[in-house]
C-alpha positions in Angstrom: 187.5 200.5 5.0 187.8 197.9 2.3 187.1 198.8 -1.3 183.8 197.9 -3.0 184.4 194.2 -4.0 182.8 194.8 -7.4 185.3 197.6 -8.0 188.1 195.4 -6.7 187.4 192.6 -9.2 186.4 195.0 -11.9 182.9 193.5 -12.6 179.4 194.9 -12.8 177.0 194.6 -9.8 174.8 192.2 -11.9 177.8 190.0 -13.0 177.2 186.3 -13.0 179.1 183.8 -10.8 181.1 182.7 -13.8 182.1 186.3 -14.6 183.2 186.9 -11.0 185.2 183.7 -11.0 186.9 184.5 -14.3 187.8 188.1 -13.0 189.2 186.7 -9.8 191.3 184.1 -11.5 192.8 186.6 -13.9 193.6 189.2 -11.2 194.9 186.5 -8.7 197.2 185.1 -11.4 198.5 188.6 -12.1 199.1 189.7 -8.5 200.0 186.4 -6.8 203.0 186.8 -4.5 204.8 183.8 -5.9 204.8 185.5 -9.3 205.8 188.9 -7.8 208.6 188.2 -5.3 209.8 191.2 -3.4 206.7 193.3 -4.3 204.6 194.0 -1.2 202.1 196.0 -3.2 201.3 192.9 -5.2 200.8 190.9 -2.0 198.4 193.6 -0.7 196.5 193.6 -3.9 196.2 189.8 -3.9 194.7 189.9 -0.4 192.2 192.5 -1.5 191.2 190.4 -4.5 190.9 187.3 -2.5 188.7 189.0 0.1 186.4 190.4 -2.6 186.1 187.0 -4.2 185.3 185.4 -0.8 182.4 187.8 -0.5 181.0 187.8 -4.0 181.4 184.1 -4.7 179.1 183.3 -1.7 175.5 183.9 -2.8 174.3 184.6 0.7 177.1 187.0 1.5 176.7 188.7 -1.8 173.0 189.2 -1.3 173.5 190.6 2.2 176.2 193.0 0.9 173.9 194.2 -1.9 171.1 194.8 0.6 173.5 196.7 2.8 173.3 194.2 5.7 177.1 193.7 5.7 180.0 195.9 4.4 182.9 194.9 2.1 184.7 193.3 5.1 181.6 191.2 6.0 180.8 193.3 9.1 177.2 193.7 10.1 175.6 197.0 9.1 172.6 198.8 10.5 169.6 198.2 8.2 168.4 201.2 6.3 165.0 199.5 5.5 163.2 196.2 5.4 165.5 193.4 4.3 162.6 191.2 3.6 161.0 193.8 1.4 164.3 194.2 -0.5 164.8 190.4 -0.9 161.3 190.0 -2.3 162.0 192.5 -5.0 163.2 191.2 -8.4 166.8 192.3 -7.6 166.8 189.8 -4.8 166.0 186.9 -7.0 169.4 186.8 -8.6 170.9 185.2 -5.4 168.9 182.0 -5.8 170.1 178.5 -6.6 171.0 179.4 -10.2 174.2 181.1 -8.7 175.5 177.9 -7.2 178.9 178.4 -5.5 181.9 176.2 -6.3 184.0 175.1 -3.3 186.8 177.5 -2.6 189.3 174.6 -2.8 188.4 174.0 -6.4 189.0 177.6 -7.3 192.4 177.6 -5.6 193.3 174.3 -7.3 192.5 175.9 -10.7 194.5 179.0 -9.8 197.6 177.1 -8.6 197.4 174.7 -11.5 197.6 177.8 -13.8 200.6 179.1 -11.8 202.5 175.8 -12.0 201.7 175.5 -15.7 203.2 178.9 -16.3 206.3 177.9 -14.3 206.6 174.7 -16.3 206.4 176.5 -19.6 209.0 179.0 -18.4 211.4 176.3 -17.3 210.9 174.3 -20.5 211.2 177.2 -22.8 214.4 179.1 -23.9 216.4 180.2 -20.9 219.4 182.4 -20.6 222.6 180.8 -19.4 224.0 181.6 -15.9 226.6 184.3 -15.3 229.9 182.8 -14.2 232.4 184.6 -11.9 236.2 184.6 -12.2 239.1 186.4 -10.6 242.0 187.8 -12.6 245.4 189.0 -11.3 246.5 192.3 -13.0 250.0 193.8 -12.8 250.0 197.3 -11.2 251.2 199.1 -14.3 248.7 197.3 -16.6 246.0 198.5 -14.3 247.3 202.1 -14.4 247.9 202.3 -18.2 245.4 199.7 -19.5 246.3 196.5 -21.2 244.9 193.2 -22.5 245.2 190.1 -20.3 244.4 186.5 -21.0 242.2 184.6 -18.6 242.3 180.7 -18.8 239.0 179.2 -17.7 238.6 175.8 -15.9 237.2 174.2 -19.1 240.4 175.2 -21.0 238.9 178.1 -22.9 240.9 181.4 -22.9 239.3 184.8 -22.8 241.0 188.0 -23.9 240.2 190.6 -21.3 240.7 194.3 -22.1 241.7 196.1 -19.0 240.7 199.8 -19.0 243.2 202.3 -17.6 242.7 203.2 -13.9 241.0 200.0 -12.7 241.2 199.0 -9.1 241.1 195.8 -7.0 237.5 194.6 -6.6 236.3 196.1 -9.8 234.2 193.7 -11.9 234.4 193.6 -15.7 231.5 192.0 -17.6 232.2 190.0 -20.8 228.8 189.5 -22.4 228.0 186.1 -23.8 231.0 184.4 -22.3 229.2 182.7 -19.4 227.2 179.5 -19.1 225.4 178.1 -22.2 221.7 178.9 -22.6 219.0 176.3 -22.6 216.6 175.4 -25.4 218.0 178.0 -27.7 218.4 180.7 -25.0 221.3 183.2 -25.0 224.5 182.5 -23.0 225.2 184.2 -19.7 228.0 186.6 -19.1 231.5 186.2 -17.5 232.0 188.4 -14.5 235.7 189.0 -13.9 236.8 190.5 -10.6 240.2 192.2 -10.8 243.0 191.8 -8.3 245.5 194.5 -8.9 249.0 193.7 -7.6 251.1 196.0 -5.4 254.1 197.8 -7.0 257.6 198.1 -5.6 257.9 201.7 -6.7 254.5 203.4 -6.9 251.7 203.8 -4.4 248.3 204.7 -5.6 245.9 207.2 -4.0 242.8 207.6 -6.2 244.1 208.8 -9.5 247.4 210.1 -8.0 250.6 208.2 -7.7 253.4 208.5 -5.0 257.0 207.6 -5.5 259.9 207.8 -3.0 262.8 209.1 -5.1 266.4 208.4 -3.8 268.9 211.2 -4.6 272.6 211.6 -3.8 274.0 214.2 -1.4 275.5 216.1 -4.4 272.1 216.1 -6.2 270.3 217.2 -3.1 272.8 220.1 -2.4 273.4 221.3 -5.9 270.2 220.3 -7.6 270.2 219.5 -11.3 268.7 217.1 -13.8 267.7 213.5 -12.8 265.7 210.7 -14.5 262.5 209.8 -12.8 260.5 206.6 -13.5 256.8 207.2 -14.4 254.1 204.8 -15.6 254.7 206.1 -19.2 258.5 205.8 -19.1 261.5 207.7 -17.7 261.1 211.4 -17.4 264.0 214.0 -16.9 263.3 216.6 -14.3 265.4 219.3 -12.6 265.8 219.1 -8.8 265.8 222.3 -6.9 269.1 223.0 -5.0 269.2 222.5 -1.2 266.5 219.7 -1.3 266.2 217.9 2.1 264.9 214.4 2.5 261.1 214.5 2.7 260.7 217.3 0.2 257.8 216.6 -2.2 257.8 217.5 -5.9 254.5 217.4 -7.8 254.4 216.3 -11.5 251.0 217.3 -12.8 249.2 214.9 -15.1 251.8 212.1 -14.7 249.5 210.0 -12.5 246.6 207.8 -13.7 244.6 208.8 -16.8 241.6 206.7 -15.9 239.1 205.7 -18.6 236.3 208.4 -18.7 238.1 210.8 -16.3 238.3 214.4 -17.4 242.0 214.7 -16.5 244.9 212.5 -15.3 246.1 212.5 -11.7 249.5 213.7 -10.5 252.7 212.0 -9.6 254.2 213.1 -6.2 257.9 212.5 -5.7 259.2 212.4 -2.1 262.9 212.9 -2.0 265.1 210.6 0.1 268.8 211.7 0.4 271.1 208.7 0.2 274.7 209.3 1.4 276.1 206.0 0.4 279.8 205.1 0.6 282.1 208.2 1.2 285.7 208.8 0.3 288.6 210.4 2.3 288.3 213.7 0.5 284.6 214.2 1.4 285.3 213.2 5.0 288.2 215.6 5.2 286.2 218.4 3.7 283.4 217.9 6.2 285.8 217.8 9.2 287.2 221.2 8.2 284.0 222.7 6.9 282.2 225.4 9.0 278.7 226.2 7.6 278.1 229.9 7.0 274.6 229.6 8.5 274.9 226.7 11.0 271.7 225.3 12.3 270.7 222.4 14.6 268.3 220.0 12.7 267.2 218.6 16.0 266.1 221.9 17.5 262.7 221.8 18.9 262.9 218.1 19.9 263.5 218.9 23.5 266.9 217.1 23.7 269.5 218.7 26.0 272.5 220.2 24.2 
């Protein structure tokens, strides 16, 4: 059931036609869908306001509603008494000619004139400049460690872009006030910079962790010992365990990505790859005569016939 039209427009039951019109115009301007895009509640409110105005701006409909002959939706109601008796009372006189109705077209012309005037003023007043989008290529290690890059714009300007540590491809940085110029004294827009992080020939990223395939010699793999390992922060000396096969993984805690705002840095995972390389006669002779103390078949379990 529709709400009482007087309540919808916020006017008293004895309000004049001018008061009803003023209330309608104020509310319609406030809730008009064109001024409230994407707000279904404003559209519903506007419809209710328009329906209330349709009823109360028509002297005959208003009188019938007040007498109880029709409801707020204009539907016929069963009379509770004599309509004629009610109409002849002093309260019925207010629906005479002195409440002449303006054509609905004129009301809407005034309403839309106000809407267009508001738009015109908004467009002619100070307006913020548009945001402008750019793409910036970032070297892998600069994205990991953080750096400052220079972005050259199509108009020849250069922007200094501070790259926070730990950024990824697709992340967008906002440089406030570096976009399009404002109008009529309005502020400039922002520059939106989408990052394109390059691949790296050594490191592979997985979240805040880094992975590196580390080549080691046969001697280093068998005997273990100190080796230098590249990390984003520079070379690091570690000790390899003896008897390290290819594929063995070594974890260096905190040597991954220390992203901006993260509570702790990621880890660096080393995967060993044994590289035999060129051999000499002494090694080949040793291997021919060597019998392992604990011989094993590395291909056992593959299902191959001996």
